[in-house]
PAPA-819807 format. One record per residue (C-alpha): residue number from 1; residue in one letter; x, y, z. Coordinates in steps of 0.05 Angstrom, whole numbers. Layout:
BEGIN
<NUM, 'a', <X, Y, Z>>;
...
This chain:
BEGIN
<1, 'x', <55, -41, 3104>>;
<2, 'x', <13, 16, 3123>>;
<3, 'x', <64, 69, 3101>>;
<4, 'x', <78, 35, 3034>>;
<5, 'x', <1, 35, 3023>>;
<6, 'x', <0, 108, 3035>>;
<7, 'x', <58, 119, 2989>>;
<8, 'x', <23, 80, 2935>>;
<9, 'x', <-42, 124, 2947>>;
<10, 'x', <-1, 187, 2941>>;
<11, 'x', <36, 163, 2878>>;
<12, 'x', <-27, 140, 2843>>;
<13, 'x', <-71, 197, 2861>>;
<14, 'x', <-21, 254, 2845>>;
<15, 'x', <1, 221, 2779>>;
<16, 'x', <-68, 211, 2757>>;
<17, 'x', <-88, 283, 2771>>;
<18, 'x', <-22, 308, 2731>>;
<19, 'x', <-29, 261, 2675>>;
<20, 'x', <-102, 288, 2662>>;
<21, 'x', <-78, 357, 2650>>;
<22, 'x', <-55, 346, 2576>>;
<23, 'x', <-68, 272, 2559>>;
<24, 'x', <-137, 288, 2531>>;
<25, 'x', <-114, 343, 2486>>;
<26, 'x', <-106, 298, 2423>>;
<27, 'x', <-175, 267, 2437>>;
<28, 'x', <-215, 331, 2427>>;
<29, 'x', <-223, 317, 2354>>;
<30, 'x', <-247, 248, 2369>>;
<31, 'x', <-296, 273, 2426>>;
<32, 'x', <-324, 327, 2377>>;
<33, 'x', <-337, 273, 2320>>;
<34, 'x', <-377, 231, 2373>>;
<35, 'x', <-414, 282, 2416>>;
<36, 'x', <-452, 342, 2394>>;
<37, 'x', <-426, 411, 2415>>;
<38, 'x', <-480, 459, 2443>>;
<39, 'x', <-452, 523, 2466>>;
<40, 'x', <-382, 520, 2495>>;
<41, 'x', <-315, 524, 2457>>;
<42, 'x', <-288, 453, 2447>>;
<43, 'x', <-219, 477, 2478>>;
<44, 'x', <-255, 480, 2544>>;
<45, 'x', <-251, 403, 2544>>;
<46, 'x', <-180, 414, 2565>>;
<47, 'x', <-184, 484, 2597>>;
<48, 'x', <-242, 464, 2645>>;
<49, 'x', <-201, 414, 2680>>;
<50, 'x', <-135, 460, 2682>>;
<51, 'x', <-177, 519, 2710>>;
<52, 'x', <-214, 481, 2762>>;
<53, 'x', <-150, 446, 2783>>;
<54, 'x', <-115, 511, 2793>>;
<55, 'x', <-169, 549, 2831>>;
<56, 'x', <-177, 512, 2896>>;
<57, 'x', <-110, 484, 2902>>;
<58, 'x', <-85, 534, 2953>>;
<59, 'x', <-147, 530, 2996>>;
<60, 'x', <-146, 452, 2989>>;
<61, 'x', <-78, 450, 3026>>;
<62, 'x', <-97, 494, 3080>>;
<63, 'x', <-164, 458, 3089>>;
<64, 'x', <-121, 396, 3101>>;
<65, 'x', <-85, 428, 3156>>;
<66, 'x', <-151, 450, 3187>>;
<67, 'x', <-197, 389, 3179>>;
<68, 'x', <-146, 333, 3171>>;
<69, 'x', <-105, 313, 3110>>;
<70, 'x', <-129, 243, 3107>>;
<71, 'x', <-199, 267, 3103>>;
<72, 'x', <-183, 314, 3045>>;
<73, 'x', <-145, 261, 3011>>;
<74, 'x', <-204, 214, 3012>>;
<75, 'x', <-256, 260, 2993>>;
<76, 'x', <-211, 284, 2933>>;
<77, 'x', <-202, 211, 2910>>;
<78, 'x', <-276, 199, 2913>>;
<79, 'x', <-293, 264, 2876>>;
<80, 'x', <-237, 250, 2822>>;
<81, 'x', <-261, 179, 2814>>;
<82, 'x', <-335, 196, 2809>>;
<83, 'x', <-326, 254, 2763>>;
<84, 'x', <-276, 213, 2718>>;
<85, 'x', <-332, 157, 2711>>;
<86, 'x', <-386, 210, 2698>>;
<87, 'x', <-344, 239, 2641>>;
<88, 'x', <-338, 171, 2608>>;
<89, 'x', <-415, 168, 2606>>;
<90, 'x', <-434, 233, 2583>>;
<91, 'x', <-474, 246, 2520>>;
<92, 'x', <-458, 318, 2497>>;
<93, 'x', <-393, 360, 2503>>;
<94, 'x', <-422, 414, 2545>>;
<95, 'x', <-441, 363, 2599>>;
<96, 'x', <-371, 334, 2589>>;
<97, 'x', <-337, 401, 2601>>;
<98, 'x', <-380, 412, 2666>>;
<99, 'x', <-358, 344, 2694>>;
<100, 'x', <-287, 355, 2674>>;
<101, 'x', <-289, 420, 2718>>;
<102, 'x', <-314, 375, 2778>>;
<103, 'x', <-259, 324, 2762>>;
<104, 'x', <-211, 383, 2766>>;
<105, 'x', <-236, 403, 2833>>;
<106, 'x', <-225, 332, 2859>>;
<107, 'x', <-155, 333, 2831>>;
<108, 'x', <-142, 398, 2868>>;
<109, 'x', <-162, 366, 2935>>;
<110, 'x', <-123, 304, 2918>>;
<111, 'x', <-53, 334, 2896>>;
<112, 'x', <-34, 375, 2959>>;
<113, 'x', <-62, 327, 3008>>;
<114, 'x', <-22, 266, 2977>>;
<115, 'x', <41, 308, 2989>>;
<116, 'x', <25, 328, 3060>>;
<117, 'x', <1, 259, 3079>>;
<118, 'x', <70, 234, 3060>>;
<119, 'x', <99, 281, 3112>>;
<120, 'x', <55, 248, 3164>>;
<121, 'x', <68, 177, 3143>>;
<122, 'x', <145, 186, 3131>>;
<123, 'x', <168, 237, 3187>>;
<124, 'x', <241, 213, 3185>>;
<125, 'x', <287, 256, 3144>>;
<126, 'x', <317, 202, 3096>>;
<127, 'x', <255, 164, 3086>>;
<128, 'x', <212, 227, 3076>>;
<129, 'x', <263, 254, 3027>>;
<130, 'x', <259, 192, 2985>>;
<131, 'x', <183, 187, 2987>>;
<132, 'x', <173, 261, 2971>>;
<133, 'x', <225, 256, 2916>>;
<134, 'x', <191, 195, 2885>>;
<135, 'x', <123, 234, 2889>>;
<136, 'x', <156, 295, 2853>>;
<137, 'x', <187, 249, 2801>>;
<138, 'x', <126, 206, 2786>>;
<139, 'x', <76, 264, 2781>>;
<140, 'x', <126, 304, 2739>>;
<141, 'x', <134, 247, 2690>>;
<142, 'x', <59, 235, 2688>>;
<143, 'x', <49, 307, 2668>>;
<144, 'x', <106, 310, 2616>>;
<145, 'x', <85, 241, 2584>>;
<146, 'x', <10, 259, 2578>>;
<147, 'x', <8, 287, 2507>>;
<148, 'x', <50, 229, 2475>>;
<149, 'x', <16, 176, 2519>>;
<150, 'x', <-53, 202, 2498>>;
<151, 'x', <-34, 198, 2425>>;
<152, 'x', <-11, 126, 2434>>;
<153, 'x', <-75, 104, 2467>>;
<154, 'x', <-119, 129, 2411>>;
<155, 'x', <-73, 98, 2357>>;
<156, 'x', <-83, 31, 2394>>;
<157, 'x', <-155, 38, 2376>>;
<158, 'x', <-181, 55, 2443>>;
<159, 'x', <-242, 101, 2449>>;
<160, 'x', <-229, 166, 2483>>;
<161, 'x', <-274, 147, 2540>>;
<162, 'x', <-220, 96, 2560>>;
<163, 'x', <-178, 157, 2586>>;
<164, 'x', <-232, 172, 2639>>;
<165, 'x', <-243, 97, 2659>>;
<166, 'x', <-172, 92, 2675>>;
<167, 'x', <-174, 156, 2719>>;
<168, 'x', <-237, 129, 2755>>;
<169, 'x', <-198, 64, 2771>>;
<170, 'x', <-138, 108, 2795>>;
<171, 'x', <-181, 149, 2839>>;
<172, 'x', <-215, 91, 2870>>;
<173, 'x', <-147, 59, 2884>>;
<174, 'x', <-121, 123, 2914>>;
<175, 'x', <-185, 122, 2962>>;
<176, 'x', <-176, 49, 2982>>;
<177, 'x', <-102, 55, 2993>>;
<178, 'x', <-109, 122, 3028>>;
<179, 'x', <-150, 91, 3082>>;
<180, 'x', <-85, 70, 3112>>;
<181, 'x', <-61, 141, 3120>>;
<182, 'x', <-47, 164, 3191>>;
<183, 'x', <-106, 195, 3226>>;
<184, 'x', <-76, 260, 3243>>;
<185, 'x', <-127, 309, 3272>>;
<186, 'x', <-136, 374, 3237>>;
<187, 'x', <-119, 438, 3282>>;
<188, 'x', <-190, 452, 3298>>;
<189, 'x', <-172, 508, 3347>>;
<190, 'x', <-134, 548, 3294>>;
<191, 'x', <-171, 603, 3255>>;
<192, 'x', <-181, 593, 3185>>;
<193, 'x', <-143, 644, 3143>>;
<194, 'x', <-204, 668, 3107>>;
<195, 'x', <-174, 728, 3072>>;
<196, 'x', <-114, 685, 3049>>;
<197, 'x', <-162, 633, 3021>>;
<198, 'x', <-204, 685, 2982>>;
<199, 'x', <-148, 727, 2957>>;
<200, 'x', <-105, 666, 2934>>;
<201, 'x', <-162, 634, 2904>>;
<202, 'x', <-186, 693, 2867>>;
<203, 'x', <-117, 713, 2843>>;
<204, 'x', <-99, 643, 2815>>;
<205, 'x', <-170, 631, 2786>>;
<206, 'x', <-169, 697, 2747>>;
<207, 'x', <-98, 686, 2723>>;
<208, 'x', <-115, 615, 2703>>;
<209, 'x', <-175, 638, 2661>>;
<210, 'x', <-135, 692, 2627>>;
<211, 'x', <-76, 652, 2611>>;
<212, 'x', <-115, 595, 2577>>;
<213, 'x', <-159, 643, 2540>>;
<214, 'x', <-107, 697, 2520>>;
<215, 'x', <-82, 656, 2459>>;
<216, 'x', <-153, 647, 2429>>;
<217, 'x', <-189, 710, 2444>>;
<218, 'x', <-129, 758, 2445>>;
<219, 'x', <-92, 789, 2500>>;
<220, 'x', <-127, 854, 2485>>;
<221, 'x', <-196, 828, 2492>>;
<222, 'x', <-229, 863, 2550>>;
<223, 'x', <-247, 802, 2590>>;
<224, 'x', <-180, 769, 2581>>;
<225, 'x', <-141, 830, 2598>>;
<226, 'x', <-182, 847, 2657>>;
<227, 'x', <-176, 777, 2686>>;
<228, 'x', <-103, 778, 2676>>;
<229, 'x', <-94, 848, 2711>>;
<230, 'x', <-143, 831, 2769>>;
<231, 'x', <-109, 761, 2780>>;
<232, 'x', <-41, 794, 2784>>;
<233, 'x', <-67, 847, 2834>>;
<234, 'x', <-103, 794, 2878>>;
<235, 'x', <-39, 752, 2881>>;
<236, 'x', <3, 812, 2898>>;
<237, 'x', <-45, 831, 2954>>;
<238, 'x', <-44, 761, 2977>>;
<239, 'x', <30, 758, 2982>>;
<240, 'x', <29, 825, 3020>>;
<241, 'x', <-28, 807, 3071>>;
<242, 'x', <3, 736, 3084>>;
<243, 'x', <71, 761, 3097>>;
<244, 'x', <45, 798, 3159>>;
<245, 'x', <-2, 749, 3191>>;
<246, 'x', <13, 700, 3245>>;
<247, 'x', <-39, 651, 3219>>;
<248, 'x', <-17, 651, 3144>>;
<249, 'x', <-38, 595, 3101>>;
<250, 'x', <33, 582, 3081>>;
<251, 'x', <73, 621, 3132>>;
<252, 'x', <111, 663, 3080>>;
<253, 'x', <163, 698, 3123>>;
<254, 'x', <190, 630, 3146>>;
<255, 'x', <255, 640, 3187>>;
<256, 'x', <272, 703, 3151>>;
<257, 'x', <291, 656, 3098>>;
<258, 'x', <275, 658, 3024>>;
<259, 'x', <275, 581, 3016>>;
<260, 'x', <202, 570, 3008>>;
<261, 'x', <183, 625, 2960>>;
<262, 'x', <250, 613, 2922>>;
<263, 'x', <236, 537, 2917>>;
<264, 'x', <164, 550, 2891>>;
<265, 'x', <191, 601, 2837>>;
<266, 'x', <240, 546, 2814>>;
<267, 'x', <181, 499, 2810>>;
<268, 'x', <142, 546, 2768>>;
<269, 'x', <201, 557, 2719>>;
<270, 'x', <214, 483, 2716>>;
<271, 'x', <139, 467, 2696>>;
<272, 'x', <140, 523, 2647>>;
<273, 'x', <200, 489, 2611>>;
<274, 'x', <168, 422, 2616>>;
<275, 'x', <106, 442, 2582>>;
<276, 'x', <145, 459, 2523>>;
<277, 'x', <183, 393, 2522>>;
<278, 'x', <120, 351, 2535>>;
<279, 'x', <83, 385, 2477>>;
<280, 'x', <137, 402, 2424>>;
<281, 'x', <187, 343, 2431>>;
<282, 'x', <140, 288, 2413>>;
<283, 'x', <113, 329, 2352>>;
<284, 'x', <188, 337, 2333>>;
<285, 'x', <198, 262, 2339>>;
<286, 'x', <134, 242, 2300>>;
<287, 'x', <125, 297, 2249>>;
<288, 'x', <194, 319, 2234>>;
<289, 'x', <238, 257, 2246>>;
<290, 'x', <183, 210, 2219>>;
<291, 'x', <180, 162, 2278>>;
<292, 'x', <115, 124, 2294>>;
<293, 'x', <85, 144, 2359>>;
<294, 'x', <107, 82, 2397>>;
<295, 'x', <178, 92, 2373>>;
<296, 'x', <169, 167, 2398>>;
<297, 'x', <145, 141, 2463>>;
<298, 'x', <204, 99, 2473>>;
<299, 'x', <252, 153, 2451>>;
<300, 'x', <229, 194, 2513>>;
<301, 'x', <244, 137, 2560>>;
<302, 'x', <315, 160, 2577>>;
<303, 'x', <286, 228, 2599>>;
<304, 'x', <230, 200, 2638>>;
<305, 'x', <269, 145, 2667>>;
<306, 'x', <327, 189, 2693>>;
<307, 'x', <273, 231, 2730>>;
<308, 'x', <241, 170, 2761>>;
<309, 'x', <310, 141, 2785>>;
<310, 'x', <349, 205, 2804>>;
<311, 'x', <292, 247, 2833>>;
<312, 'x', <281, 202, 2895>>;
<313, 'x', <354, 194, 2910>>;
<314, 'x', <362, 270, 2904>>;
<315, 'x', <307, 281, 2950>>;
<316, 'x', <337, 236, 3002>>;
<317, 'x', <406, 269, 2993>>;
<318, 'x', <374, 339, 3002>>;
<319, 'x', <346, 320, 3069>>;
<320, 'x', <416, 309, 3093>>;
<321, 'x', <456, 363, 3052>>;
<322, 'x', <403, 414, 3033>>;
<323, 'x', <374, 429, 2967>>;
<324, 'x', <411, 494, 2942>>;
<325, 'x', <465, 462, 2904>>;
<326, 'x', <427, 407, 2875>>;
<327, 'x', <371, 454, 2848>>;
<328, 'x', <424, 501, 2821>>;
<329, 'x', <464, 449, 2785>>;
<330, 'x', <400, 412, 2764>>;
<331, 'x', <372, 475, 2727>>;
<332, 'x', <440, 488, 2694>>;
<333, 'x', <441, 419, 2668>>;
<334, 'x', <367, 422, 2641>>;
<335, 'x', <384, 487, 2608>>;
<336, 'x', <448, 455, 2574>>;
<337, 'x', <404, 397, 2551>>;
<338, 'x', <357, 448, 2518>>;
<339, 'x', <417, 482, 2487>>;
<340, 'x', <440, 417, 2457>>;
<341, 'x', <369, 403, 2430>>;
<342, 'x', <375, 471, 2393>>;
<343, 'x', <429, 441, 2348>>;
<344, 'x', <383, 383, 2323>>;
<345, 'x', <352, 398, 2255>>;
<346, 'x', <301, 361, 2208>>;
<347, 'x', <352, 304, 2191>>;
<348, 'x', <380, 295, 2263>>;
<349, 'x', <408, 228, 2287>>;
<350, 'x', <375, 207, 2351>>;
<351, 'x', <436, 172, 2382>>;
<352, 'x', <486, 229, 2368>>;
<353, 'x', <442, 291, 2367>>;
<354, 'x', <383, 279, 2410>>;
<355, 'x', <398, 227, 2461>>;
<356, 'x', <455, 267, 2500>>;
<357, 'x', <404, 326, 2504>>;
<358, 'x', <351, 283, 2534>>;
<359, 'x', <399, 252, 2581>>;
<360, 'x', <422, 322, 2607>>;
<361, 'x', <353, 349, 2612>>;
<362, 'x', <327, 284, 2648>>;
<363, 'x', <385, 287, 2700>>;
<364, 'x', <377, 363, 2708>>;
<365, 'x', <303, 362, 2721>>;
<366, 'x', <311, 302, 2770>>;
<367, 'x', <364, 342, 2809>>;
<368, 'x', <315, 399, 2814>>;
<369, 'x', <243, 370, 2824>>;
<370, 'x', <261, 324, 2879>>;
<371, 'x', <300, 372, 2926>>;
<372, 'x', <254, 434, 2913>>;
<373, 'x', <194, 393, 2937>>;
<374, 'x', <231, 366, 3000>>;
<375, 'x', <253, 440, 3013>>;
<376, 'x', <180, 466, 3010>>;
<377, 'x', <151, 414, 3059>>;
<378, 'x', <215, 411, 3102>>;
<379, 'x', <221, 484, 3117>>;
<380, 'x', <152, 491, 3148>>;
<381, 'x', <125, 472, 3214>>;
<382, 'x', <86, 405, 3213>>;
<383, 'x', <18, 437, 3219>>;
<384, 'x', <32, 480, 3158>>;
<385, 'x', <51, 422, 3113>>;
<386, 'x', <-17, 422, 3077>>;
<387, 'x', <-13, 497, 3062>>;
<388, 'x', <59, 490, 3038>>;
<389, 'x', <36, 429, 2994>>;
<390, 'x', <-20, 470, 2964>>;
<391, 'x', <28, 528, 2951>>;
<392, 'x', <77, 480, 2914>>;
<393, 'x', <23, 452, 2873>>;
<394, 'x', <-2, 520, 2855>>;
<395, 'x', <69, 541, 2836>>;
<396, 'x', <73, 481, 2786>>;
<397, 'x', <5, 497, 2758>>;
<398, 'x', <24, 571, 2751>>;
<399, 'x', <83, 545, 2708>>;
<400, 'x', <40, 503, 2666>>;
<401, 'x', <-7, 561, 2655>>;
<402, 'x', <48, 609, 2640>>;
<403, 'x', <75, 558, 2591>>;
<404, 'x', <5, 556, 2556>>;
<405, 'x', <0, 630, 2558>>;
<406, 'x', <70, 657, 2553>>;
<407, 'x', <110, 603, 2516>>;
<408, 'x', <49, 582, 2472>>;
<409, 'x', <39, 656, 2450>>;
<410, 'x', <111, 665, 2430>>;
<411, 'x', <117, 597, 2394>>;
<412, 'x', <52, 609, 2357>>;
<413, 'x', <71, 679, 2337>>;
<414, 'x', <136, 659, 2311>>;
<415, 'x', <106, 599, 2276>>;
<416, 'x', <54, 638, 2241>>;
<417, 'x', <99, 697, 2227>>;
<418, 'x', <155, 652, 2200>>;
<419, 'x', <113, 610, 2160>>;
<420, 'x', <76, 666, 2124>>;
<421, 'x', <143, 699, 2108>>;
<422, 'x', <177, 630, 2089>>;
<423, 'x', <120, 612, 2041>>;
<424, 'x', <122, 680, 2008>>;
<425, 'x', <194, 674, 1997>>;
<426, 'x', <186, 605, 1968>>;
<427, 'x', <140, 633, 1913>>;
<428, 'x', <70, 620, 1944>>;
<429, 'x', <26, 682, 1934>>;
<430, 'x', <14, 725, 1994>>;
<431, 'x', <-57, 712, 2006>>;
<432, 'x', <-46, 639, 2004>>;
<433, 'x', <13, 643, 2052>>;
<434, 'x', <-27, 686, 2100>>;
<435, 'x', <-88, 640, 2099>>;
<436, 'x', <-43, 576, 2112>>;
<437, 'x', <-6, 612, 2170>>;
<438, 'x', <-71, 636, 2204>>;
<439, 'x', <-111, 571, 2195>>;
<440, 'x', <-136, 527, 2253>>;
<441, 'x', <-94, 471, 2219>>;
<442, 'x', <-28, 511, 2235>>;
<443, 'x', <-50, 522, 2306>>;
<444, 'x', <-64, 447, 2311>>;
<445, 'x', <8, 431, 2292>>;
<446, 'x', <34, 463, 2356>>;
<447, 'x', <-13, 425, 2398>>;
<448, 'x', <19, 362, 2370>>;
<449, 'x', <-21, 351, 2306>>;
<450, 'x', <2, 331, 2239>>;
<451, 'x', <27, 375, 2182>>;
<452, 'x', <-13, 338, 2131>>;
<453, 'x', <-81, 376, 2144>>;
<454, 'x', <-48, 444, 2121>>;
<455, 'x', <-62, 416, 2050>>;
<456, 'x', <-137, 428, 2065>>;
<457, 'x', <-122, 503, 2070>>;
<458, 'x', <-101, 508, 1997>>;
<459, 'x', <-153, 527, 1944>>;
<460, 'x', <-187, 467, 1908>>;
<461, 'x', <-148, 444, 1848>>;
<462, 'x', <-79, 464, 1875>>;
<463, 'x', <-24, 421, 1845>>;
<464, 'x', <1, 368, 1894>>;
<465, 'x', <71, 391, 1888>>;
<466, 'x', <50, 460, 1916>>;
<467, 'x', <21, 423, 1975>>;
<468, 'x', <86, 385, 1985>>;
<469, 'x', <124, 451, 1982>>;
<470, 'x', <78, 481, 2036>>;
<471, 'x', <88, 421, 2081>>;
<472, 'x', <164, 426, 2070>>;
<473, 'x', <168, 499, 2087>>;
<474, 'x', <120, 488, 2146>>;
<475, 'x', <167, 439, 2179>>;
<476, 'x', <226, 487, 2174>>;
<477, 'x', <183, 542, 2205>>;
<478, 'x', <157, 499, 2259>>;
<479, 'x', <227, 478, 2283>>;
<480, 'x', <249, 551, 2282>>;
<481, 'x', <188, 571, 2325>>;
<482, 'x', <202, 515, 2372>>;
<483, 'x', <273, 536, 2378>>;
<484, 'x', <246, 605, 2397>>;
<485, 'x', <209, 575, 2451>>;
<486, 'x', <267, 530, 2476>>;
<487, 'x', <311, 592, 2482>>;
<488, 'x', <258, 626, 2525>>;
<489, 'x', <256, 562, 2570>>;
<490, 'x', <335, 562, 2573>>;
<491, 'x', <325, 634, 2599>>;
<492, 'x', <276, 614, 2653>>;
<493, 'x', <319, 555, 2675>>;
<494, 'x', <379, 597, 2680>>;
<495, 'x', <340, 645, 2721>>;
<496, 'x', <317, 587, 2765>>;
<497, 'x', <387, 568, 2778>>;
<498, 'x', <404, 637, 2801>>;
<499, 'x', <346, 641, 2849>>;
<500, 'x', <363, 577, 2878>>;
<501, 'x', <437, 594, 2886>>;
<502, 'x', <420, 661, 2920>>;
<503, 'x', <358, 651, 2959>>;
<504, 'x', <354, 574, 2978>>;
<505, 'x', <380, 559, 3043>>;
<506, 'x', <386, 492, 3078>>;
<507, 'x', <319, 465, 3099>>;
<508, 'x', <354, 407, 3140>>;
<509, 'x', <346, 450, 3201>>;
<510, 'x', <297, 508, 3200>>;
<511, 'x', <319, 569, 3236>>;
<512, 'x', <244, 575, 3257>>;
<513, 'x', <249, 506, 3292>>;
<514, 'x', <316, 521, 3322>>;
<515, 'x', <292, 585, 3356>>;
<516, 'x', <231, 546, 3382>>;
<517, 'x', <273, 494, 3408>>;
<518, 'x', <317, 541, 3447>>;
<519, 'x', <261, 575, 3484>>;
<520, 'x', <194, 540, 3472>>;
<521, 'x', <134, 584, 3489>>;
<522, 'x', <90, 561, 3546>>;
<523, 'x', <48, 501, 3528>>;
<524, 'x', <94, 480, 3471>>;
<525, 'x', <146, 424, 3472>>;
<526, 'x', <196, 403, 3423>>;
<527, 'x', <190, 334, 3393>>;
<528, 'x', <247, 289, 3412>>;
<529, 'x', <295, 278, 3351>>;
<530, 'x', <286, 210, 3316>>;
<531, 'x', <343, 160, 3325>>;
<532, 'x', <361, 169, 3253>>;
<533, 'x', <366, 244, 3257>>;
<534, 'x', <405, 239, 3322>>;
<535, 'x', <457, 195, 3294>>;
<536, 'x', <497, 251, 3266>>;
<537, 'x', <571, 259, 3281>>;
<538, 'x', <590, 315, 3328>>;
<539, 'x', <638, 342, 3276>>;
<540, 'x', <581, 355, 3227>>;
<541, 'x', <579, 433, 3217>>;
<542, 'x', <505, 429, 3203>>;
<543, 'x', <468, 381, 3254>>;
<544, 'x', <403, 351, 3226>>;
<545, 'x', <356, 335, 3284>>;
<546, 'x', <287, 362, 3263>>;
<547, 'x', <252, 400, 3319>>;
<548, 'x', <180, 413, 3308>>;
<549, 'x', <141, 468, 3340>>;
<550, 'x', <71, 444, 3366>>;
<551, 'x', <12, 488, 3363>>;
<552, 'x', <-3, 531, 3423>>;
<553, 'x', <-53, 511, 3477>>;
<554, 'x', <-124, 505, 3454>>;
<555, 'x', <-106, 505, 3380>>;
<556, 'x', <-117, 432, 3368>>;
<557, 'x', <-85, 367, 3383>>;
<558, 'x', <-48, 315, 3339>>;
<559, 'x', <-63, 241, 3349>>;
<560, 'x', <-5, 199, 3359>>;
<561, 'x', <31, 180, 3293>>;
<562, 'x', <45, 107, 3275>>;
């Protein structure tokens, strides 16, 4: 029962943290209507959480290895729960933004610690593959379903504070269930990778700020451009420094294998594509096909359901057969699903035009996200599982940030330019066409808002039929712009498939561990393979016993695992 309690804590904690990334997006207008805004921009209601979640993620994983993953999980749960409750009680937007940042820090502690704790609770290959795959599936679906679920909650008449009460309950449950996690001591004798912590945190923090601000302040604005360049510089230095260190946070040169960085690169590209799907697809259903929100929610069930069912099985299979082919084929299928969706137009039939695309995308993402997660935690030594989990979480968040910055910028530019040109071609005067295209109402459409507020951008006394014409043109322009974003996502998924095929090697038996087992250094002893891992036919060309390198003398002890 303890193992299942740990699994429940990991699933609840990680899902709540990822759900909170985008779910509050549609509630910003409701929050502004109720609370006074003092100094900060309202977009930071969303961005404060995302940036705060991104910045400490790498450090949180490494700190779990150093001080104990169970401790980091419990502190993260408490911080997330307490901040969520505090957000629900604030009385002005500025305080809300500040507490949202604290909530993001709690989530940053929570996400990598839930994944690495699963490795402690489920050390066996098959059970660990299934549990890690389930973690990847549920956290992915929670992120992707955030926007449409948030809209549905508001349409049911619930106040926006309801979002945060639910988060507080989820954090409290994660804390209570996390008490059952195995008490694996941190490696207290190991030196903290201080330079790695600082470089990685600085790089991701500056990059996160630049990517969420770029679409609003302009990419040439000095602060945004400077943050982007500085973030990229620090990340490059981080990779160079870590690749030559024996106490690296994430042990980058693992086994002379590209599996770890390649799997994380695939994770980045998968979540970049998922951002577009989670934001634009519900808008397509509601505003173009005319489905009510609850029907739109149900229309997405095949996509989410396939990820939930297939990803855990794929994770389990990858622990026996490796992740390369699953990740490669999965990304190809997801790209094919997006390609099918490009054929859907304003009068598309769901069953014949949209459902096949959703099935392909769901199956494809499921085959990728489960195995890539098992690969990233499976290729490292056990005492680096926290750092590896932090790196995987950071890779996902970089994908989300790139989706907001890069994909969002491309789609926004295509929509505004296309809308202005299409309105002019339809006979609307150039000044009006430009005003409509550059309006905040047009930007809100890309965030999932309705087309109807575009009428408010027209001059008073404009005939209703002109407003109808503007809305009709805007729908066509929106679909063309989203298709541009989908083409970009397809390109990234195809690149992810190529990276997986070329660089991902089997994590079922790590070369690092094999070398350690052949001639263990003084003071280190290989762990005996588990019965399940030992029961491999002699004819199997790639045996699966997992040999774990223990830390050198004086570098900490590990308590006996249950």
